[in-house]
N, C-alpha and C positions, 0 to 999 in steps of 0.2 A: 818239680816234675812228679813227685810222688802224689801230691794233692790232685794234680790233673788226672793222673791214672785212677785214683780213687773215685773222682767224680765221674769219669767215663765208665768205670765198672758199675757204679751205682746206677747210672743212666741205662746201661744195658740190662741190669737186673730189673729195673722199673718196667722197661718194655717187655721183658720176658715174663714177669709176673702179671702184667696187664693182659698178655695173651692167654695165660692159663687161669687166672682168677676171674670169674664173672663178677661184674660190678666195679671193676677197675678199668678206666678208659684213659688212654694216652693218645693224643692226636698225632704226634710225630716224634722222630728222634730228637729234634731240637727241643721240643717240649720236655722230653725225658731228661735232657741235660739241664734245663732250667729247673725241673723238679728236684734233681740231685743237688743243685746249688742251693735252692731254697730249703730243702730238708737239712742240708748241712748248716745253714745259717740259723734255722729254727732250733736245731739241736745245740748249737753253740750259745745262742742268746736266750731263747725262750724256755728250753727244757730245764736248765738249772733253777730258774725262778719257780717253775711249776713243781719241781721236786722239793724245793725248800718249803713252798706253801702247803704241800700235801704230805709233809714228812710224817706227821702222826698216823695218817691213814696208811702210808707206805710201810711203816713199822708194824702196825697192827696186822696188815695183810702179808707180812714177811716178804715184801718187795714186789708182790704181784700187781700192785697198783701201778707200778712203772709201765706195765703193758698197756694200761688205760691211758697213761700219759703219752706213750708212743702213738696210740691210735688217735688221740686228740691232735697231736702234731701232724699226723697224716691228713686228718680232716681239715686242719687249718691250712696246710699246703694245698689241698684241693680247692679251698676257697681263694687262695692267693693266685695260684697259677691257672691261667686260662688254658683249656685244652687238656687238663688233667682233672678227672672226676672219679670220686669214690662214692658209691651209692649209699652205703650204710655204715654204721659204727662197727658192726660185726665184721664186715668186709675190711674195714680199715684196720681192725685188730688183727685179722688173719694176714693181711698184707704186711703190716709192720713186723709181725713175728717171722714170716717167711723172708722178708727183706733183711732183717737182722741176722738170721741164720745164714742166709746165702752170702751176705757181706762178710760175716766172720770167716766163712770157708774160703772165699776168694781172697780176702785180705791176708789170711794166713798163708795162702799159696804164694802170693806175690811178695810177702815179707816186707821188711822195712827197706 
């Protein structure tokens, strides 16, 4: 039940950010739910591989390169999911930072 709630919160945040950030486009609420699921799967399977492969760069940049990895994951999700589009890398970076901050706030509110 907790996983379903987290997916729905992420989908609502994706739609909310798409309305406020220029360059992020979501076709419908159903697409936002698919984006939330795909982002979760990419973060589960693809992100650890990327972090491991870029570990030296991440250490040199004191972890700031993780923001770039998050933006790459957003762009990859944009390529996978039809109806979800992010126009540029900088928009993806801003979207990923905003989404992460808002998810942290909302997940802290709902608790475990």
